[in-house]
C-alpha positions as CSV (number, residue, x, y, z in Angstrom):
1,M,-18.5,111.4,-17.5
2,Q,-21.5,109.3,-17.1
3,V,-22.1,105.7,-15.8
4,K,-21.9,103.4,-19.1
5,H,-20.7,100.0,-17.8
6,L,-23.2,99.2,-14.9
7,K,-26.7,98.6,-15.3
8,K,-29.5,98.0,-13.0
9,G,-29.4,94.3,-11.6
10,D,-25.6,93.8,-12.1
11,L,-23.8,91.9,-9.6
12,V,-21.0,94.2,-8.3
13,K,-18.1,94.2,-5.8
14,V,-16.9,97.2,-4.0
15,I,-13.2,97.7,-4.2
16,A,-12.8,100.7,-2.3
17,G,-14.0,102.2,0.9
18,K,-15.7,101.2,4.0
19,E,-17.6,98.3,2.1
20,K,-14.5,96.8,0.5
21,G,-14.8,93.7,-0.4
22,K,-18.5,93.2,-0.1
23,T,-20.7,92.1,-3.0
24,G,-24.3,93.2,-4.0
25,K,-26.9,93.8,-6.5
26,V,-27.1,97.2,-8.2
27,L,-30.8,98.9,-7.4
28,T,-30.4,102.2,-9.2
29,V,-27.7,104.0,-11.4
30,L,-27.6,107.5,-11.1
31,K,-25.9,108.7,-14.1
32,D,-25.9,112.7,-13.1
33,N,-23.6,111.9,-10.0
34,N,-21.9,108.7,-11.3
35,R,-23.1,106.9,-8.6
36,V,-24.6,103.5,-7.8
37,V,-27.1,102.3,-5.3
38,I,-26.2,99.0,-4.2
39,E,-28.7,96.5,-2.5
40,K,-27.9,96.4,1.5
41,L,-24.6,98.4,1.4
42,N,-23.4,101.9,2.4
43,M,-26.3,101.9,4.9
44,I,-27.3,105.6,6.0
45,K,-29.9,106.9,8.5
46,R,-32.4,109.5,7.7
47,H,-34.9,111.2,9.9
48,Q,-38.3,111.2,8.4
49,K,-41.1,113.3,9.4
50,A,-44.2,111.7,10.4
51,N,-47.2,111.9,7.7
52,A,-50.7,111.5,7.4
53,M,-50.4,107.8,6.7
54,G,-48.0,106.4,9.0
55,K,-45.1,107.0,11.6
56,G,-42.0,109.0,11.5
57,G,-38.7,108.2,12.8
58,I,-35.3,107.0,11.7
59,V,-35.1,105.2,8.7
60,E,-32.2,103.3,7.3
61,K,-31.8,103.0,3.6
62,E,-28.9,102.4,1.0
63,G,-26.8,105.0,0.3
64,P,-25.0,105.9,-3.1
65,I,-21.5,104.6,-4.0
66,H,-19.5,106.3,-6.7
67,A,-19.1,104.1,-9.8
68,S,-15.4,104.1,-9.7
69,N,-15.5,102.2,-6.5
70,V,-17.2,99.4,-7.8
71,S,-16.3,96.5,-10.2
72,I,-18.7,94.1,-12.2
73,L,-18.7,90.7,-11.3
74,C,-18.9,88.3,-14.2
75,G,-21.5,85.0,-13.8
76,K,-19.8,82.6,-15.3
77,C,-15.9,82.9,-14.0
78,N,-17.2,84.6,-10.9
79,K,-14.1,87.5,-10.8
80,E,-14.4,91.2,-10.7
81,T,-13.7,92.2,-14.5
82,R,-13.6,94.8,-16.9
83,I,-16.2,95.5,-19.5
84,G,-16.0,95.1,-23.2
85,I,-18.3,95.5,-26.2
86,K,-19.2,93.1,-28.6
87,I,-21.0,94.6,-31.9
88,F,-22.7,92.0,-33.8
89,E,-23.1,91.8,-37.7
90,D,-27.2,93.3,-37.2
91,G,-25.6,96.0,-35.3
92,K,-26.5,94.9,-31.9
93,R,-24.3,95.6,-29.1
94,V,-23.6,93.7,-26.0
95,R,-21.3,94.0,-23.1
96,I,-18.6,90.9,-22.5
97,C,-16.5,89.8,-19.8
98,K,-12.5,90.5,-20.6
99,K,-11.4,87.5,-19.1
100,C,-13.6,85.0,-19.9
101,S,-15.4,86.7,-23.3
102,E,-18.8,85.4,-21.6
103,I,-21.9,88.0,-22.4
104,L,-22.9,89.8,-19.7
105,D,-26.1,91.3,-20.7
106,V,-29.2,88.7,-20.7
């Protein structure tokens, strides 16, 4: 199963794990692993070897979180919600909020 309900730039809330209750913007979606990277959440440390251009050292960056542990936030009602799909007559598909029927795709 692939991540189909989340896209880059979505505002999400973490619903499980050590970052539970925190919100952030999706930076990348890793479809192969069903994971998302969220801005300034799940920070991990990685050791980086020095290269010719700069220093090495310990680098802190965002780690991936499984997509089932996040829920999308609606911009209008500011609640975590599920995603619905609305298909227009011209065949265009958009994501909508299940609670307030607001269109989530810009």
